[in-house]
N, C-alpha and C positions, 0 to 999 in steps of 0.2 A: 528760558520761557517767559512764553507772554504772561503779562502781571493779571490781565483779565482771568484767564484760566485759574488763579489762585485763590480769587475774590469769587467767583464762580462754586467752585469746590471746596470751600471754607478753609482754606490751606492754612489762615493766619492761624484761624482756632485752635489747627494740631500745633502751632508752634507757640500758643498760649500756653496751652497744657503742657509744653514741653520747659515753657520755661519757669513753670512752679518747681521745676526740681533742682537747677543751677545752682552753687553756693556762692558764686566768683560772679564779679562786672564783668571780667570780661568773658566767663562761660555766657553770661545774659547779655554781651555783645554777638557770641557766634551764633547762638540762637534768634538772634535779633534778625544777624546775614543770611540764614539759614534759610538753600532757595534749591528747587531740583537740579542736578546737572545733566548735561548729554551727554558725557564724555565718560563711557565706559569703565575707565581705570579708575574716576574720583569716584564711580559711582560705587565699584565695586571696595575701594580703599576707606568709604565709608562704611558700609558693611561688616565690612571687617573690623572698623573701632566698635561698631556696637558690639559685635560677638565678642571683643573681650572687656569689653565692661562688664556685658553679660556673664563671662565667665566667670570674673573678679565679686561680682557681685554675689553669685550663686556661693562660690566658695569665703570668699573674705567679705562681705557685706557693702562691698563697692570702695575706691580708691581714699583713702583719708586726707579730703580738701573741705578745711573751712571755710566761715564767710572771711571773702576777700573784698575788699574795696578798689576802686579804681586809683592804680599809683600813678599813671600819665599825668597827671597836673602838676604831681608834686617831685616829679621826676622832670618834668622842662624847667621848672620853677630853681632847683638848684643846677640844672645848666647853665643856669644865666647867673649863675652865683646868688642866689637868695638862700633864706636861712631857714630851716624847717623848723616845723614845729612840731612841740611831743606824738600829736596824736598823728601825724603826716610820718615819723619818724617810727612809732609805733608800727603802721601799717606795713612801713617797709623790714620793718623786726619779722612781724607776723608772715608774711612772705618769706622770708630766707629760712624762717623755722619749718614752714611749710615743705619747701624743697628738699630739704632731710630729711625731713618726713619722710615723704612720697618714697624719696630715692631709696631710703634703705626699704622700705613699704614693697616695692618694685622688685628690689633685689633678692630680699628672701623670697619674694613668690615666684623667680625665673628659678628656682632651684625644681620646683613641683607643678611648675603648669606653662607650659609653652601658648605665647599668644602672636598676633598675628602683627599687630602694627605698635601696641603700647610700648614697647621696649625701646622703641626706634624713638620712639618721643622722649620715653627718659634720658637718652642719650644727651639731648637739645639741653635738660637743665645742668645748671652752673649755680654749685655750690661755693659759697664766699664765710667758712665756717669763723674766719678773722670779722668779718663784718660784723656775721650774725652773733658771734659771743658779745662784742662789743656794743653793738644796737639791744641786746636781751637786756646784755646789763648792766643797760644805762636807761632803760625806759620801759616804763611798767605798762602791762595791756592797754590802760586807759589813756597811755600818752604822759604821763607824767614823770618826772628824773627821780631817779633814785639817788640813797643816799652813794651808792656807788659810781655813780658817774664823775664824779672827780673826788679826791683826800680833800680839797677845799670846803665844796658845796658840802662835805660830810662834817667836816668843822663848824662851817655854818650854822648846819641844821641843827646840830648839839650845843651851841651858843645859844638858839632862839629859842629849844625847848629850856635849858636853865634857866634861863631870863623867865619864860612864859610859867617856870614851878616859881622862883621867887616871888616874882608879881601877885598870882594868884595866892601863893603863901601868905602873902601882906596882906592883902584885900580880903583873905579871909578872917583878918582882925578887926576888920570894918563889919562885915556880914554877919557874924558869930559874939563879939564881944559886945562892951557896953555902948558902943557907938549905931548897932542894928536897929536901937530904939527911934534912931532919926529916916532911917530908911523906908521910902514904900515898902519892897522886896526885899529879903536879905539874899540876894543873887549879883553876881557879877556878869555885866556884860560889856559889847564892845560897841565904841561911837569910834567913826573915822580912822580905824583899827587901831584903837587905843584903846584898853581896860579902864572902865569906869566902872560907877554905883549910882543906883537910883535912889534919890536925896530929896524928903519932905523940901517943897521950896521955901517952907518958912523954916528950916534950919540949914540952907544953903551955907551959912556964915559956918558952920561948924566943922568942916573939913579942910576951905581955904580949896585952892586949885584952879582949875577950869574946867568950865561948864559947856559940855561940847552939842548937848541937844535937851529937848524937852518935852515932856508927852504931851498929846493933844490938847489935852484941858486946862496944863500948866500947871499942876499941883507937883507935877513930880520932874527934878530935875537930874539929868546925866552928868555924873561930876568926877572928874578926874581927881583926888586928894592931892595933894601939893608935896604929900609925899613919896607919890609914886612916879612924878613927871618927870623924874630922872632915870627910874626905871626903864619908863613908858619911851624915852627919848632912844636909851639903849637897845631896846627891843626893836623901834623902828628902821637903826640904821642897820641893824642885821638883818631882817626883814630887805633891807635895799642892798642889802651886800648879796642875800641868798639871790636876788633877781638879776642882779648881775653878772653872776657866777653862772645861772642857768641862760642868760643870753649869750656867753661864754662856749659854755657845755655845747647847747643847739648849733650855734656853729663850728663848731669842733668838731661835731658828729656830721653837719652838712658837708664840710669839706672831705671827711673820710666817705660818704656815698656817692659825693661827685665823680670820681675817677669808674665808678660802675652803674652806671645808667642803662648803658646798652645791656649789661647782663641780667641787671634787674629787672624789665622791658622785656627780656626774650624771657625771661624766668615766669612773668607774671602770666604772659601769654601761652606758655605750654600748659603752666597750670590751669588758667580759663580752657582751655582746649583738652585736657584730661576731665576736669569738670564738666565740659559740656559731655564728655563718651560715657558718665556717672548718668548723667541726667536721661543721654538716651536707652542706655540700660534699663532705667530704673522707669521710665516711659513704656519700652517695650513689655516690662514684667506686669505694671497694672494693667495694658492691653491684653495679655497674654499674648502676646504677637510672634513672630517667629522670623528667623532670617532666610527669605526671598534666594534662590537662584539667579542669575544673571543669563539672560538670552542673547547672544551675537547677534544672533537670525530675528530679533524681536517678537521669539514666540511666548506668550501671555497665556498662563494656565497657570488661577486662582482657587487654591483649594479651600473650599469652607469660609469663603471671603465676608468679612462682616464690617458693615460700615463703624469708624472707629468713635464718631460722634454720638450714637446711639447706644440706647440702654442695652451692655451683652446680654441682659438676662431676658428682651422682647425681640432682639435681632433675630432674623431669620438668616444663619448664613447659606451662602449659596458657590457652585463653579462656576467661575467664568474663564470659558477659556477662548484664542483667536490668535491669529499669525502662523499656524502649523498647518489645518486643512482647509482654512479660510479665514479668508482676508476682510468678510462684512457679515455681519450678524443686524438682521432685521427682526425686531421684537415687539409683539403684539399684546394684545389683551385689553380686558377691560381697566376703567381709572381705577384710581386706589390700589392697585394690583401688585406697586413695587417696581413696575420699571425705570421710573427716575432715578429710585433710589439706589438701583443696579448700575444704574450710567455714572453714578457719581460714585458710587463703590468702586468700581473698575477703576475711573480717573484719579481718585484722590489714593487710593492703594498705589497707584501705578506713581506717584509724585512723590509720595512717603515713601516707596524704595529707590527711585531715583536723588533723593534726599537722605540716604543713609542710614533711614530709618529701618526698624522690622516692619513687618506690615503684619494688624490682625488675620491672619491667616493660618491654613494648617501646615505644618512642616512639607518642606521639598515645592510648596509653588514658584510658580519661574515669573517672572517680570522681564516687561524688554527696557530699548533704553531710548527711548523717542526724543528725535530732536526738539517735538516742541506738540502739546498736547490742548488741543482746540473745543470748546464745549457751547454749543448751543442749545442751553435749558432754562426754562422757568420764562414766565410773562414779564418780556423786555420791554414793553408800554412806556413809551413817555409823553408825557401831557404838553411838555413844554419845549420838546421838537415834535411837535404836531404827528407821531406819528402811530399809529394802529400798530395792533399786536402781528398780525403778517408783517408791516413794516419793518417794525424793530427785528424781527426774527432773518427777513429777508437780507436786511442792512447786514446785520453777525454773521451770516451764513456769505454774504459776499467777502466781506473782512477774511473769513478762514479760506476759501476757496481761491485767494490772491496769494496766502501764505504756505497754504502746503505744501508737503513734500512726501518722497517716498517715504520716510520714515517717522511720521506724523501718525497720532493718533486722532479721531476726531468721534466726538460725541455728539448726536443729534438728540434734541427732545422732542418730541409730536411734528417730525418733517413733515413740515409741508401745508400742518395745520392754519387754521384762522382765515381761510378764502375757500372757494366753491371746490366742494370735494372732487370732482374729474381734475379742475385744471391744479388742484392741491397734489393729486398722487402722481400725476407728471410731471409735475416740476418736483417732489422727491425722487422719484428714479429717475429723472435727467443728474440732478446732484448727487446721488449716488455714483451714477456713471462715471460722471468727474470722476471723483472720489478715487473710485476705484482706476481708472486710467492712469493718476497722479503714482499710484500703488500704495499711496494711505490705508490703515489702518479704520476701519466704522462700526458704527456702533449706532443703530437708528431705530428710535420706537414710532410707531405709527398705529391709528386707526383703521388705515383704510385696506381696504380686501386685496386691493391691485399688487399691494406691493408684499402680501405673501406669498402671490404667483410669481413675482419678480422675486423672490428668495428662494424658489423651490426652481426658478427658469436660469436660472446666471450664474455660472462659475463664480467657484470664491465664493459663496454668499451661501447663508445659511437661514434656515427660520428658527425663531425662538418664541417662548411666550412664556409670562407668569401665570403657574397656573391656579387654577380658580377649582373652590369646592363647591358644587353645584347643590348640592345636601344641607350643607348648611348657609348657604349663601355667602362665603366668607372666601376673600383671596388667600393661597397659603404662601403667599410671597417666594415659593421656589421658582427657580427660574430651570425653564425647561427648554435646553438647545434642542434642535432637529424637528420640535414640532409646532407648528404657527398656532395662533392662538385665535379663540371663533368668539362670536358674541353668544352671551348666555341669559340673552334677553327675553325671547320666548319661555325658557325652561325658569328663568327669573319670574316674571308675571305668573306663570302660571300657579308656582307653588308660593308667589303673596296674593293667590285669590282671584287672580283676572279671569272671568269666563272661558270657559275652553273655547267656544265660539269664537269670543272677539280674537283670540290668538291662533285660530286655522282660519282667519278671514288674514289676519294680518301676514299669515305665511304666502298667502297666495297673490299676496299684492308685491312682492319681491320677487324676482327674476329667479331662473329655475338654477344659473350657474352658480348662484349664490346659494343654493339649496345644495347643490353637490359640494360646494366649498366648505360649508358646514358638516355638511354628512362625511367626508374627507377625513376632516380637523377632527372629528368626533372618533373615526374610527382609525385614527394615526393614536388619538390617547389613549383608546382601548389598547391598541396593540403595545402602545409605550409599557401603559399599566399592568400587562398581562407579564412584559417580558419584563419588568422591573420586580415582579413577585418572583417570578422563574431564577430571577437574579440573586432575588435575598436569601430563595431557597438554595440555591446550589451553592450560594456563597456561604450558607450558613453549613452546608453538610461540607466541605472543601475544609472551611475549618474546624467542623467536628474534626474529619479525616488527619488534620495534620498534625491536631494537637493527640489526636487517639497514636500515629505514627509517631510523634516526638515523645510519648509515656514510653511504648512497648520498645524505642529506643535505650530511653533511659532506664526502662526495667531491663532490657537485653545487659546492658552494658554495669547495670548494677549486681546481674546475677551472677555474670562468669567475673565480677571483681569480688565479690562475695567468696564466690566458689573457690579463687585462687586464694583468697584470706583463710575461708576454713579447711584447705588442703594443708597450708603450710603449717599452719595452726596445728593440725591433728599430727602434722610430720615432727612440729617442734613437741609436742605433749611426747611423740615415740623414740622421737630421740632423745629427750628426758631422762624417759623410761630406759630406754637401751642403756646411756651412759648411768645411770643409777644401777640398772643389772650389771653391767662391763666392771665398772668399779669393785662391786662386790664378787666376782667373781672373780676380776686381779688379786683380791682379797685373799682366796678361797685359793687359788691358785699358789699364791705365796706360800701359804700355809701347808702347802700342800708340798713343795719343794723343800722347805725346812723340813720336815715329816723323814722327807724322803732322804735328807741331808742326814737327818742325825738318826735313824733310824730306820730298820729295814720294810717293806711292804711292797702294795702289788698295783701299784699306780704310774703307769708309764708315760714316761716325757713326751711320747707322741702324741697319746690321747689329752694330756694338758695342752699343749701347741696348739691342737684339731678343734679342741674346745674355746680356746680363745679365739682362733680364726672367725669361727661361725658365729661368736657373740660381734665380733666387728660387723661382719656381715648384716647384722640386721640394722645398722644405721642408715637413715635414709634420708636421701640428700633433697632440699626444697626445688619446686620449680624456677626457675630461670626467666626474666622475659628475655622473647625471640628478638634479637637486636643484630644489627649489621657489628656490634663492638665484640657481643661476647662470641658472636660464629667465628669472628677473626679471632681472639683469645684462643677460641676450642680450636682452630687451625695451626694454631702455636703449638698446642700439646698435643700435637698426633703424636703418635709412636713410630721410630722405626730401628734398625738393627745398630748397635754403637750410642743410643741414646745413652744418659746415664737416668737413672730412675729411683726412686724411692718406693719401695714396696711397705705401704701402708701396716696392713697386719703385721709383720714383724718389727717394723720400724726399721729398716735394715736397708742402705744405701748399696744397687747392682747396675748390670750393664746387660741390658737385652743384647742376647743371643740372635734368636728367628722368633716368627711367628708361624706358631703352631696350627689356631687358625683364629675364625673371630672374636675370638672370647679367652685365648689363652697365648704367654709366650713363655720361653724357654728365657729362665735370665741368671745370669752369672753375680752369687751373691756369698763373696769372699771365695772359699775354697768347695762351695756348692753349686753343681746347677739344678735348677730348679722351676717346673712347671708352675708360675702364675696367672692367676683372672687377669684378662687386660682392666677392668675396673678398680683391681686392687693396687695397680702401679699408677704414678705419677709422677710425670717430668720431669726434670731438675733441668735449669740453667746452667749453661758449661761456665765454670770459675772463671773470673777475671785475669786471675792469677794462678800461675802452676799450683796447684796442689803439695803439700812436703809428700815424700816417698814414705810409705810405713811400711817398716819390718813385716812382714808375715811368715806366717809357718811353712817349712815346704812340704806339700803334699803329693803324695806320690798315686798314681792311677789316670784312669779315663776322664772325659769331661761330663758321664752319663751320671755321675753320683762324686758325693766325697772319696777320699782314696780306704782305702782299707788297712795303709801305716800312716800316721801322724808323725812327722819328726820336731822335738821340740829344743834338741842343742843348737845352744847358741843362745838360747832366750833367755832373758831376764826370769827371776823366780814369778814374779804380780802376772806378765803377761804370757809366761808358759802355763800359769794356772787357769788365766782366765779362755787361752787358744784350746784349753785341754775341755773346760766347758762346754764352751762353744761346740769343738768337735763330737766329741759324744753323744751329745743332744742332735748334731746330724746327722750320727751315725744311727742313733735309736730311728728318728725318721726314716732312712733309708732303709728299715730292716738289717740288717747287716746283723750275724748272728757273730760273728768276732773280729777283732781290731787289735793291732800292734801299734804301742804306744813307744816310741826309738826316744828315750831321754840320757842314752849315753851314761859315762860314768861320774866323771868332773868330780866335785864335792862332795857330789851324794844329795845333794838338797832338793833341785827336780827331781830327784827318783824316790823320795824319801815323801814328798808332798803329792804325785802320782799315788804313791801307793795308800798316803792316807784318803786322798780324793777318791778311788775307786773303793777304800772299803764301805764310806758312808753315801757311795750309791746305789738306792735300793734297785736298778735295773741290773746290775753287773751280779753275773750268776757265781763266777772266782778270775782266778788272775794268777799271774804266776810271771815268772822270768822265761825270755827264750830259751830256746836249747842253744850249746856253744855254736854250732854252726849257723844260728840266726840272730845273734848278736850275746847271747847269753845273759849277764845280768846290766847291759847297759837298754835293754828295752824289756818292756813289762806285754803278755800275750792278756787281752782281754775277754770275755765270754758271757754274752750278755742272755737274759731269761728268756 
């Protein structure tokens, strides 16, 4: 990228603002070396880094990097065997502490945030925990060696502290005792690194010792009393020992640093790079800048672009687009309308984007990656070179034409100005043709009406203008692409008070084609404003319709969700009521059965069973979401002859015999064949192991209902009584009038149990032993009511 464009577009001012946000010397060096790149990969990498910095700034306030000075000079010195001072060692320790802190910060951040480039930089950091611990322990933040630097240094400093205490204690006898009257001030001070007291000159003989200094007037002598001389000597010796030990420790620490100069230098560079990323993110935040997309085809589309060096409260954002539908833009319009600022905005934002910086434009803006950006902007007249304005511009344009290529962006301000209008317009058209032939993208501002026709007739070229409000006689600074600018001199003159007759004569003096051109432009402007008004109205209606659609969709979803919730809630409440009623009914049935067993009554067992079944049928099932998993599970529950099922109303297990219709199945439940509703059946999974064989009573008879004979022979007493109870229930449900219970003779226990059971059952009308030819006392005939 040529250096002249950086100066023309004030690129260095951008870098100066960016420099204010760095905290390290290495970061400042990166800002100083920052230039736009013409490599798409490098541009995208720079934008990725800024995006990472923006994410970290938003979520964590930025990467924690403190003030760090340049450690390269110290590392160069230690390489050649020099001994580093405490300040240099403190800076090295600060770098190592920052490496550890940043590494931990980014490691923790990686659990919650994905980044594009920063984690790769993190891998380049080298932690040196042993050296870090040694430097942090031995050297404080100000570069002074601590007492922990070495055991000898700690011992010497303890000795110095003790000697200083003894000396001060001894000197206090002079400042607060009877000798105080000989002193100018009752204080202890230091001269030549030795403790002394200020003695009046006339009493110098009172203390003896050594005179180290005197006041400017000569009235006060600073005397080291004789009694203190030896103690000061010992203190001085300890201080010399301290200095010697400090030099030894510094040399030792420098030797420990020497093997790691490469790692320390690399760490400082990575921290500077991260600091530079921090600064780019902070600068983007201050500008309210966004990440641009990078177009490989150099299609530029800047949405709501703002010049970064202008007051954001006053600058007018503009959309600037070039490269997709047209390769050249000719901008016309009056002076002070914002043409030059628009050129500079396009150029400077392009330079910022190619430097990896976010740009002050709306989200989803697009930049290209140009091999070079050229500009001829402003008055470059040079008195020293004896060049006129036109000559200066032409020299610059000649240089541009010599270096421009198909991937260049060229900005011309007032192209062809400074000479005869006809010749200037012709030159401007020829220059634009030359740039167009090369294939570069170009934006040119001009006042020449001939260039308006050029922009209208030339393929790949479009007119543009800066809007001017005739009503207020003020420019709006809005760029209008597709509409050429027109002169407003006549309208402005009339509004300022120039006589209409004068304006009319002036209009007669210009060519008809100029009138036609201005009328065409005025008509285009009217059409544009009408289209813009219509677009805004349509856009408003679209937004309203979109919002209404979203509201209706949300309400529709909310309605069905609430309906399902209320329905399930109602079913929950109904089921609760039914469950409570069922519990009460079960209690009533238990009580009735107890009464039935203990005394005679008229309650029939089949009526009790039917009542309980009816109560269970009241239970409501919740609506379930219709999805593939539930449908698959439902298919698993499909019934087929031979399946083992649970009869929900009885709580019994049975086997499906055949399907009677869509709503009923014949089910074999133990000794009974019953017709059961499909909804009352639940399929059971086949057992993984063979179920144990249970002994059942032998029932004679067909499969249309329970047999009229129950054989209890060979059963244990408890099993026989349970089967008798179930059989009597089934016989009652089948409306049998009479059944036979075969119990045999045996010990008589089962026969007696059958007799006692039949006596308690209120549904039994009478019973007695069978005739001799039908079993005699080994069987009992039961007649029901």
